CHARMM-style PDB file with segment names, atoms N, HN, CA, C and O in Angstrom:
ATOM      1  N   UNK     1      -2.266   6.908 -25.485  1.00  0.00      PROA
ATOM      2  CA  UNK     1      -2.655   7.506 -24.270  1.00  0.00      PROA
ATOM      3  C   UNK     1      -2.304   8.446 -24.207  1.00  0.00      PROA
ATOM      4  O   UNK     1      -1.078   8.406 -24.106  1.00  0.00      PROA
ATOM      5  N   UNK     2      -2.833   9.835 -24.202  1.00  0.00      PROA
ATOM      6  HN  UNK     2      -3.829   9.868 -24.285  1.00  0.00      PROA
ATOM      7  CA  UNK     2      -2.167  11.254 -24.282  1.00  0.00      PROA
ATOM      8  C   UNK     2      -3.076  11.606 -22.827  1.00  0.00      PROA
ATOM      9  O   UNK     2      -4.265  11.779 -23.098  1.00  0.00      PROA
ATOM     10  N   UNK     3      -2.851  11.704 -21.788  1.00  0.00      PROA
ATOM     11  HN  UNK     3      -1.885  11.564 -21.568  1.00  0.00      PROA
ATOM     12  CA  UNK     3      -3.704  12.235 -20.915  1.00  0.00      PROA
ATOM     13  C   UNK     3      -3.497  13.736 -20.983  1.00  0.00      PROA
ATOM     14  O   UNK     3      -2.601  14.311 -21.600  1.00  0.00      PROA
ATOM     15  N   UNK     4      -4.695  14.417 -20.080  1.00  0.00      PROA
ATOM     16  HN  UNK     4      -5.423  13.950 -19.578  1.00  0.00      PROA
ATOM     17  CA  UNK     4      -4.585  15.680 -19.900  1.00  0.00      PROA
ATOM     18  C   UNK     4      -3.706  16.067 -18.845  1.00  0.00      PROA
ATOM     19  O   UNK     4      -3.594  15.277 -17.907  1.00  0.00      PROA
ATOM     20  N   UNK     5      -2.845  17.491 -18.814  1.00  0.00      PROA
ATOM     21  HN  UNK     5      -2.936  18.133 -19.575  1.00  0.00      PROA
ATOM     22  CA  UNK     5      -2.397  17.471 -17.335  1.00  0.00      PROA
ATOM     23  C   UNK     5      -2.921  17.039 -16.120  1.00  0.00      PROA
ATOM     24  O   UNK     5      -2.212  16.549 -15.241  1.00  0.00      PROA
ATOM     25  N   UNK     6      -4.071  17.186 -16.025  1.00  0.00      PROA
ATOM     26  HN  UNK     6      -4.647  17.583 -16.739  1.00  0.00      PROA
ATOM     27  CA  UNK     6      -4.795  16.793 -14.556  1.00  0.00      PROA
ATOM     28  C   UNK     6      -4.968  15.351 -14.732  1.00  0.00      PROA
ATOM     29  O   UNK     6      -5.180  14.657 -13.738  1.00  0.00      PROA
ATOM     30  N   UNK     7      -4.901  14.855 -15.848  1.00  0.00      PROA
ATOM     31  HN  UNK     7      -4.728  15.419 -16.656  1.00  0.00      PROA
ATOM     32  CA  UNK     7      -5.478  13.473 -15.804  1.00  0.00      PROA
ATOM     33  C   UNK     7      -3.894  12.603 -15.164  1.00  0.00      PROA
ATOM     34  O   UNK     7      -3.748  11.717 -14.321  1.00  0.00      PROA
ATOM     35  N   UNK     8      -2.968  13.317 -15.978  1.00  0.00      PROA
ATOM     36  HN  UNK     8      -3.086  14.036 -16.663  1.00  0.00      PROA
ATOM     37  CA  UNK     8      -1.524  12.904 -15.930  1.00  0.00      PROA
ATOM     38  C   UNK     8      -1.312  12.964 -14.311  1.00  0.00      PROA
ATOM     39  O   UNK     8      -0.982  12.018 -13.595  1.00  0.00      PROA
ATOM     40  N   UNK     9      -1.559  14.195 -13.943  1.00  0.00      PROA
ATOM     41  HN  UNK     9      -1.826  14.963 -14.525  1.00  0.00      PROA
ATOM     42  CA  UNK     9      -1.384  14.351 -12.543  1.00  0.00      PROA
ATOM     43  C   UNK     9      -1.803  13.194 -11.187  1.00  0.00      PROA
ATOM     44  O   UNK     9      -1.210  12.729 -10.213  1.00  0.00      PROA
ATOM     45  N   UNK    10      -3.169  13.080 -11.798  1.00  0.00      PROA
ATOM     46  HN  UNK    10      -3.650  13.458 -12.589  1.00  0.00      PROA
ATOM     47  CA  UNK    10      -3.813  12.346 -11.032  1.00  0.00      PROA
ATOM     48  C   UNK    10      -3.607  10.572 -10.782  1.00  0.00      PROA
ATOM     49  O   UNK    10      -3.779   9.790  -9.847  1.00  0.00      PROA
ATOM     50  N   UNK    11      -3.135  10.493 -12.220  1.00  0.00      PROA
ATOM     51  HN  UNK    11      -2.995  11.129 -12.979  1.00  0.00      PROA
ATOM     52  CA  UNK    11      -2.584   8.945 -12.360  1.00  0.00      PROA
ATOM     53  C   UNK    11      -1.357   8.572 -11.871  1.00  0.00      PROA
ATOM     54  O   UNK    11      -0.964   7.405 -11.886  1.00  0.00      PROA
ATOM     55  N   UNK    12      -0.530   9.798 -11.300  1.00  0.00      PROA
ATOM     56  HN  UNK    12      -0.849  10.745 -11.289  1.00  0.00      PROA
ATOM     57  CA  UNK    12       0.872   9.780 -10.643  1.00  0.00      PROA
ATOM     58  C   UNK    12       0.373   9.489  -9.372  1.00  0.00      PROA
ATOM     59  O   UNK    12       0.564   8.535  -8.618  1.00  0.00      PROA
ATOM     60  N   UNK    13      -0.306  10.505  -9.283  1.00  0.00      PROA
ATOM     61  HN  UNK    13      -0.461  11.280  -9.896  1.00  0.00      PROA
ATOM     62  CA  UNK    13      -0.634  10.350  -7.726  1.00  0.00      PROA
ATOM     63  C   UNK    13      -0.883   9.083  -7.198  1.00  0.00      PROA
ATOM     64  O   UNK    13      -0.163   8.667  -6.290  1.00  0.00      PROA
ATOM     65  N   UNK    14      -2.359   8.003  -7.905  1.00  0.00      PROA
ATOM     66  HN  UNK    14      -2.943   8.341  -8.643  1.00  0.00      PROA
ATOM     67  CA  UNK    14      -2.297   6.795  -7.789  1.00  0.00      PROA
ATOM     68  C   UNK    14      -1.455   6.007  -8.008  1.00  0.00      PROA
ATOM     69  O   UNK    14      -1.691   4.876  -7.584  1.00  0.00      PROA
ATOM     70  N   UNK    15      -0.196   6.216  -8.707  1.00  0.00      PROA
ATOM     71  HN  UNK    15      -0.004   7.135  -9.051  1.00  0.00      PROA
ATOM     72  CA  UNK    15       1.023   4.928  -8.717  1.00  0.00      PROA
ATOM     73  C   UNK    15       1.858   5.201  -7.565  1.00  0.00      PROA
ATOM     74  O   UNK    15       2.673   4.399  -7.109  1.00  0.00      PROA
ATOM     75  N   UNK    16       1.643   6.288  -7.138  1.00  0.00      PROA
ATOM     76  HN  UNK    16       0.981   6.940  -7.509  1.00  0.00      PROA
ATOM     77  CA  UNK    16       2.241   6.781  -5.661  1.00  0.00      PROA
ATOM     78  C   UNK    16       1.808   6.269  -4.380  1.00  0.00      PROA
ATOM     79  O   UNK    16       2.540   5.949  -3.444  1.00  0.00      PROA
ATOM     80  N   UNK    17       0.425   6.218  -4.436  1.00  0.00      PROA
ATOM     81  HN  UNK    17      -0.170   6.478  -5.197  1.00  0.00      PROA
ATOM     82  CA  UNK    17      -0.043   5.798  -3.513  1.00  0.00      PROA
ATOM     83  C   UNK    17      -0.113   4.141  -3.603  1.00  0.00      PROA
ATOM     84  O   UNK    17       0.100   3.343  -2.689  1.00  0.00      PROA
ATOM     85  N   UNK    18      -0.443   3.890  -4.854  1.00  0.00      PROA
ATOM     86  HN  UNK    18      -0.616   4.538  -5.595  1.00  0.00      PROA
ATOM     87  CA  UNK    18       0.153   2.162  -4.954  1.00  0.00      PROA
ATOM     88  C   UNK    18       1.288   1.783  -4.621  1.00  0.00      PROA
ATOM     89  O   UNK    18       1.306   0.708  -4.022  1.00  0.00      PROA
ATOM     90  N   UNK    19       2.313   2.309  -4.804  1.00  0.00      PROA
ATOM     91  HN  UNK    19       2.299   3.182  -5.291  1.00  0.00      PROA
ATOM     92  CA  UNK    19       3.455   1.963  -4.369  1.00  0.00      PROA
ATOM     93  C   UNK    19       4.071   2.271  -3.171  1.00  0.00      PROA
ATOM     94  O   UNK    19       5.141   1.741  -2.870  1.00  0.00      PROA
ATOM     95  N   UNK    20       3.490   3.105  -2.422  1.00  0.00      PROA
ATOM     96  HN  UNK    20       2.621   3.535  -2.667  1.00  0.00      PROA
ATOM     97  CA  UNK    20       3.277   3.402  -0.850  1.00  0.00      PROA
ATOM     98  C   UNK    20       2.803   2.238  -0.496  1.00  0.00      PROA
ATOM     99  O   UNK    20       3.530   1.682   0.327  1.00  0.00      PROA
ATOM    100  N   UNK    21       1.692   1.537  -0.848  1.00  0.00      PROA
ATOM    101  HN  UNK    21       1.101   1.989  -1.517  1.00  0.00      PROA
ATOM    102  CA  UNK    21       0.817   0.657   0.232  1.00  0.00      PROA
ATOM    103  C   UNK    21       1.601  -0.741  -0.189  1.00  0.00      PROA
ATOM    104  O   UNK    21       1.663  -1.495   0.782  1.00  0.00      PROA
ATOM    105  N   UNK    22       2.168  -1.241  -1.288  1.00  0.00      PROA
ATOM    106  HN  UNK    22       2.118  -0.629  -2.077  1.00  0.00      PROA
ATOM    107  CA  UNK    22       2.950  -2.418  -1.748  1.00  0.00      PROA
ATOM    108  C   UNK    22       4.268  -2.316  -0.892  1.00  0.00      PROA
ATOM    109  O   UNK    22       4.638  -3.245  -0.174  1.00  0.00      PROA
ATOM    110  N   UNK    23       5.000  -1.046  -1.023  1.00  0.00      PROA
ATOM    111  HN  UNK    23       4.700  -0.291  -1.606  1.00  0.00      PROA
ATOM    112  CA  UNK    23       6.236  -0.787   0.079  1.00  0.00      PROA
ATOM    113  C   UNK    23       5.798  -1.078   1.800  1.00  0.00      PROA
ATOM    114  O   UNK    23       6.453  -1.606   2.699  1.00  0.00      PROA
ATOM    115  N   UNK    24       4.795  -0.650   1.795  1.00  0.00      PROA
ATOM    116  HN  UNK    24       4.263  -0.221   1.065  1.00  0.00      PROA
ATOM    117  CA  UNK    24       4.298  -1.001   3.516  1.00  0.00      PROA
ATOM    118  C   UNK    24       4.470  -2.515   3.539  1.00  0.00      PROA
ATOM    119  O   UNK    24       5.229  -3.017   4.368  1.00  0.00      PROA
ATOM    120  N   UNK    25       3.750  -3.320   2.604  1.00  0.00      PROA
ATOM    121  HN  UNK    25       3.133  -2.912   1.931  1.00  0.00      PROA
ATOM    122  CA  UNK    25       3.210  -4.365   3.092  1.00  0.00      PROA
ATOM    123  C   UNK    25       4.604  -5.234   2.634  1.00  0.00      PROA
ATOM    124  O   UNK    25       4.682  -6.389   3.052  1.00  0.00      PROA
ATOM    125  N   UNK    26       5.566  -4.767   1.890  1.00  0.00      PROA
ATOM    126  HN  UNK    26       5.503  -3.829   1.551  1.00  0.00      PROA
ATOM    127  CA  UNK    26       6.811  -5.719   1.917  1.00  0.00      PROA
ATOM    128  C   UNK    26       7.808  -5.407   2.977  1.00  0.00      PROA
ATOM    129  O   UNK    26       8.668  -6.229   3.293  1.00  0.00      PROA
ATOM    130  N   UNK    27       7.722  -4.388   3.459  1.00  0.00      PROA
ATOM    131  HN  UNK    27       7.023  -3.720   3.202  1.00  0.00      PROA
ATOM    132  CA  UNK    27       8.498  -3.474   4.968  1.00  0.00      PROA
ATOM    133  C   UNK    27       7.773  -4.846   6.042  1.00  0.00      PROA
ATOM    134  O   UNK    27       8.472  -5.716   6.564  1.00  0.00      PROA
ATOM    135  N   UNK    28       6.414  -4.761   6.168  1.00  0.00      PROA
ATOM    136  HN  UNK    28       5.847  -4.055   5.744  1.00  0.00      PROA
ATOM    137  CA  UNK    28       5.776  -5.519   6.978  1.00  0.00      PROA
ATOM    138  C   UNK    28       6.684  -7.024   7.093  1.00  0.00      PROA
ATOM    139  O   UNK    28       7.259  -7.455   8.093  1.00  0.00      PROA
ATOM    140  N   UNK    29       6.625  -7.459   6.135  1.00  0.00      PROA
ATOM    141  HN  UNK    29       6.158  -7.108   5.323  1.00  0.00      PROA
ATOM    142  CA  UNK    29       6.874  -9.381   5.628  1.00  0.00      PROA
ATOM    143  C   UNK    29       8.417  -9.213   5.940  1.00  0.00      PROA
ATOM    144  O   UNK    29       8.978 -10.258   6.270  1.00  0.00      PROA
ATOM    145  N   UNK    30       9.234  -8.012   5.886  1.00  0.00      PROA
ATOM    146  HN  UNK    30       8.779  -7.163   5.618  1.00  0.00      PROA
ATOM    147  CA  UNK    30      10.803  -8.197   5.817  1.00  0.00      PROA
ATOM    148  C   UNK    30      11.361  -8.108   7.022  1.00  0.00      PROA
ATOM    149  O   UNK    30      12.520  -8.419   7.297  1.00  0.00      PROA
ATOM    150  N   UNK    31      10.307  -7.561   7.964  1.00  0.00      PROA
ATOM    151  HN  UNK    31       9.365  -7.309   7.740  1.00  0.00      PROA
ATOM    152  CA  UNK    31      10.669  -7.189   9.318  1.00  0.00      PROA
ATOM    153  C   UNK    31      10.353  -8.725  10.098  1.00  0.00      PROA
ATOM    154  O   UNK    31      10.919  -8.870  11.181  1.00  0.00      PROA
ATOM    155  N   UNK    32       9.610  -9.703   9.677  1.00  0.00      PROA
ATOM    156  HN  UNK    32       9.151  -9.586   8.797  1.00  0.00      PROA
ATOM    157  CA  UNK    32       9.614 -10.658  10.070  1.00  0.00      PROA
ATOM    158  C   UNK    32      11.040 -11.634  10.601  1.00  0.00      PROA
ATOM    159  O   UNK    32      12.042 -11.884   9.930  1.00  0.00      PROA
ATOM    160  N   UNK    33      10.710 -12.095  12.124  1.00  0.00      PROA
ATOM    161  HN  UNK    33       9.897 -11.892  12.669  1.00  0.00      PROA
ATOM    162  CA  UNK    33      12.153 -12.823  12.428  1.00  0.00      PROA
ATOM    163  C   UNK    33      11.702 -14.134  13.197  1.00  0.00      PROA
ATOM    164  O   UNK    33      10.608 -14.134  13.760  1.00  0.00      PROA
ATOM    165  N   UNK    34      12.386 -15.069  13.229  1.00  0.00      PROA
ATOM    166  HN  UNK    34      13.275 -15.070  12.771  1.00  0.00      PROA
ATOM    167  CA  UNK    34      11.694 -16.127  14.022  1.00  0.00      PROA
ATOM    168  C   UNK    34      11.587 -15.821  14.729  1.00  0.00      PROA
ATOM    169  O   UNK    34      12.230 -14.809  15.008  1.00  0.00      PROA
ATOM    170  N   UNK    35      10.331 -16.604  16.069  1.00  0.00      PROA
ATOM    171  HN  UNK    35       9.808 -17.425  15.842  1.00  0.00      PROA
ATOM    172  CA  UNK    35      10.509 -15.696  17.157  1.00  0.00      PROA
ATOM    173  C   UNK    35       9.174 -15.062  17.432  1.00  0.00      PROA
ATOM    174  O   UNK    35       8.414 -15.311  18.368  1.00  0.00      PROA
ATOM    175  N   UNK    36       9.014 -14.147  16.397  1.00  0.00      PROA
ATOM    176  HN  UNK    36       9.632 -13.944  15.637  1.00  0.00      PROA
ATOM    177  CA  UNK    36       8.190 -13.063  15.867  1.00  0.00      PROA
ATOM    178  C   UNK    36       6.768 -13.715  15.660  1.00  0.00      PROA
ATOM    179  O   UNK    36       6.609 -14.853  15.218  1.00  0.00      PROA
ATOM    180  N   UNK    37       5.535 -12.672  16.114  1.00  0.00      PROA
ATOM    181  HN  UNK    37       5.665 -11.748  16.473  1.00  0.00      PROA
ATOM    182  CA  UNK    37       4.508 -12.846  15.614  1.00  0.00      PROA
ATOM    183  C   UNK    37       4.430 -12.654  13.877  1.00  0.00      PROA
ATOM    184  O   UNK    37       5.105 -11.862  13.221  1.00  0.00      PROA
ATOM    185  N   UNK    38       3.567 -13.467  13.439  1.00  0.00      PROA
ATOM    186  HN  UNK    38       3.018 -14.111  13.972  1.00  0.00      PROA
ATOM    187  CA  UNK    38       3.796 -13.645  11.683  1.00  0.00      PROA
ATOM    188  C   UNK    38       3.107 -12.001  11.496  1.00  0.00      PROA
ATOM    189  O   UNK    38       2.331 -11.348  12.195  1.00  0.00      PROA
ATOM    190  N   UNK    39       3.707 -11.767  10.393  1.00  0.00      PROA
ATOM    191  HN  UNK    39       4.337 -12.297   9.826  1.00  0.00      PROA
ATOM    192  CA  UNK    39       3.257 -10.669   9.581  1.00  0.00      PROA
ATOM    193  C   UNK    39       1.732 -10.676   9.268  1.00  0.00      PROA
ATOM    194  O   UNK    39       0.999 -11.642   9.479  1.00  0.00      PROA
ATOM    195  N   UNK    40       1.302  -9.360   8.682  1.00  0.00      PROA
ATOM    196  HN  UNK    40       1.898  -8.575   8.511  1.00  0.00      PROA
ATOM    197  CA  UNK    40      -0.083  -9.335   8.680  1.00  0.00      PROA
ATOM    198  C   UNK    40      -0.689 -10.526   7.508  1.00  0.00      PROA
ATOM    199  O   UNK    40      -0.055 -10.575   6.454  1.00  0.00      PROA
ATOM    200  N   UNK    41      -1.560 -11.218   7.620  1.00  0.00      PROA
ATOM    201  HN  UNK    41      -2.075 -11.178   8.476  1.00  0.00      PROA
ATOM    202  CA  UNK    41      -1.905 -11.506   6.439  1.00  0.00      PROA
ATOM    203  C   UNK    41      -2.846 -10.840   5.758  1.00  0.00      PROA
ATOM    204  O   UNK    41      -3.334  -9.765   6.108  1.00  0.00      PROA
ATOM    205  N   UNK    42      -3.189 -11.617   4.526  1.00  0.00      PROA
ATOM    206  HN  UNK    42      -2.792 -12.490   4.242  1.00  0.00      PROA
ATOM    207  CA  UNK    42      -4.270 -10.822   3.569  1.00  0.00      PROA
ATOM    208  C   UNK    42      -5.520 -10.112   4.049  1.00  0.00      PROA
ATOM    209  O   UNK    42      -5.930  -9.092   3.495  1.00  0.00      PROA
ATOM    210  N   UNK    43      -6.130 -10.681   5.109  1.00  0.00      PROA
ATOM    211  HN  UNK    43      -5.797 -11.510   5.559  1.00  0.00      PROA
ATOM    212  CA  UNK    43      -7.019 -10.000   5.865  1.00  0.00      PROA
ATOM    213  C   UNK    43      -6.765  -9.235   6.647  1.00  0.00      PROA
ATOM    214  O   UNK    43      -7.565  -8.299   6.637  1.00  0.00      PROA
ATOM    215  N   UNK    44      -5.726  -9.129   7.631  1.00  0.00      PROA
ATOM    216  HN  UNK    44      -5.077  -9.889   7.640  1.00  0.00      PROA
ATOM    217  CA  UNK    44      -5.383  -7.978   8.227  1.00  0.00      PROA
ATOM    218  C   UNK    44      -4.836  -6.808   7.366  1.00  0.00      PROA
ATOM    219  O   UNK    44      -4.871  -5.601   7.601  1.00  0.00      PROA
ATOM    220  N   UNK    45      -4.405  -7.372   6.481  1.00  0.00      PROA
ATOM    221  HN  UNK    45      -4.377  -8.353   6.290  1.00  0.00      PROA
ATOM    222  CA  UNK    45      -3.639  -6.369   5.461  1.00  0.00      PROA
ATOM    223  C   UNK    45      -5.304  -5.094   4.780  1.00  0.00      PROA
ATOM    224  O   UNK    45      -5.529  -3.884   4.757  1.00  0.00      PROA
ATOM    225  N   UNK    46      -6.052  -6.402   4.352  1.00  0.00      PROA
ATOM    226  HN  UNK    46      -5.870  -7.385   4.371  1.00  0.00      PROA
ATOM    227  CA  UNK    46      -7.623  -5.226   3.867  1.00  0.00      PROA
ATOM    228  C   UNK    46      -8.059  -4.446   5.067  1.00  0.00      PROA
ATOM    229  O   UNK    46      -8.459  -3.287   4.962  1.00  0.00      PROA
ATOM    230  N   UNK    47      -7.968  -5.191   6.402  1.00  0.00      PROA
ATOM    231  HN  UNK    47      -7.643  -6.133   6.487  1.00  0.00      PROA
ATOM    232  CA  UNK    47      -8.594  -4.380   7.471  1.00  0.00      PROA
ATOM    233  C   UNK    47      -7.600  -3.179   7.342  1.00  0.00      PROA
ATOM    234  O   UNK    47      -8.228  -2.136   7.519  1.00  0.00      PROA
ATOM    235  N   UNK    48      -6.457  -2.982   7.132  1.00  0.00      PROA
ATOM    236  HN  UNK    48      -5.946  -3.830   6.988  1.00  0.00      PROA
ATOM    237  CA  UNK    48      -5.524  -2.311   7.832  1.00  0.00      PROA
ATOM    238  C   UNK    48      -6.211  -1.061   6.222  1.00  0.00      PROA
ATOM    239  O   UNK    48      -6.775   0.018   6.400  1.00  0.00      PROA
ATOM    240  N   UNK    49      -5.923  -1.654   4.929  1.00  0.00      PROA
ATOM    241  HN  UNK    49      -5.464  -2.530   4.784  1.00  0.00      PROA
ATOM    242  CA  UNK    49      -6.412  -0.523   4.071  1.00  0.00      PROA
ATOM    243  C   UNK    49      -7.501   0.149   4.453  1.00  0.00      PROA
ATOM    244  O   UNK    49      -7.535   1.345   4.741  1.00  0.00      PROA
ATOM    245  N   UNK    50      -8.361  -0.581   4.460  1.00  0.00      PROA
ATOM    246  HN  UNK    50      -8.333  -1.553   4.226  1.00  0.00      PROA
ATOM    247  CA  UNK    50      -9.922   0.024   4.770  1.00  0.00      PROA
ATOM    248  C   UNK    50      -9.347   0.918   5.938  1.00  0.00      PROA
ATOM    249  O   UNK    50      -9.249   2.026   5.410  1.00  0.00      PROA
ATOM    250  N   UNK    51      -9.043   0.996   6.854  1.00  0.00      PROA
ATOM    251  HN  UNK    51      -9.123   0.096   7.283  1.00  0.00      PROA
ATOM    252  CA  UNK    51      -8.660   2.032   8.033  1.00  0.00      PROA
ATOM    253  C   UNK    51      -8.157   3.194   7.512  1.00  0.00      PROA
ATOM    254  O   UNK    51      -8.775   4.258   7.512  1.00  0.00      PROA
ATOM    255  N   UNK    52      -6.865   3.000   6.992  1.00  0.00      PROA
ATOM    256  HN  UNK    52      -6.363   2.136   6.993  1.00  0.00      PROA
ATOM    257  CA  UNK    52      -6.001   4.050   6.118  1.00  0.00      PROA
ATOM    258  C   UNK    52      -6.947   4.889   5.233  1.00  0.00      PROA
ATOM    259  O   UNK    52      -6.902   6.115   5.333  1.00  0.00      PROA
ATOM    260  N   UNK    53      -7.901   4.230   4.273  1.00  0.00      PROA
ATOM    261  HN  UNK    53      -7.938   3.234   4.192  1.00  0.00      PROA
ATOM    262  CA  UNK    53      -9.198   5.114   3.100  1.00  0.00      PROA
ATOM    263  C   UNK    53      -9.401   5.971   4.156  1.00  0.00      PROA
ATOM    264  O   UNK    53      -8.757   7.013   4.278  1.00  0.00      PROA
ATOM    265  N   UNK    54     -10.437   5.530   5.101  1.00  0.00      PROA
ATOM    266  HN  UNK    54     -10.960   4.684   5.002  1.00  0.00      PROA
ATOM    267  CA  UNK    54     -11.061   6.568   6.116  1.00  0.00      PROA
ATOM    268  C   UNK    54     -10.099   7.689   6.601  1.00  0.00      PROA
ATOM    269  O   UNK    54     -10.572   8.798   6.846  1.00  0.00      PROA
ATOM    270  N   UNK    55      -9.308   7.546   6.690  1.00  0.00      PROA
ATOM    271  HN  UNK    55      -8.924   6.645   6.491  1.00  0.00      PROA
ATOM    272  CA  UNK    55      -8.332   8.665   7.309  1.00  0.00      PROA
ATOM    273  C   UNK    55      -7.744   9.749   6.075  1.00  0.00      PROA
ATOM    274  OT1 UNK    55      -6.983  10.669   6.373  1.00  0.00      PROA
TER     275      UNK     55
END
């Protein structure tokens, strides 16, 4: 695979966005402690992603 410079830049940006979303989900679950409301589940995370895409 030999992407053009523009394709390479776009792929790197896509990977950066995916890493950001993954880290955000991991952070939400890592901050859970007994006595707190549960971290967002799959459906809530999907809703949050939809809102983030609009912005």
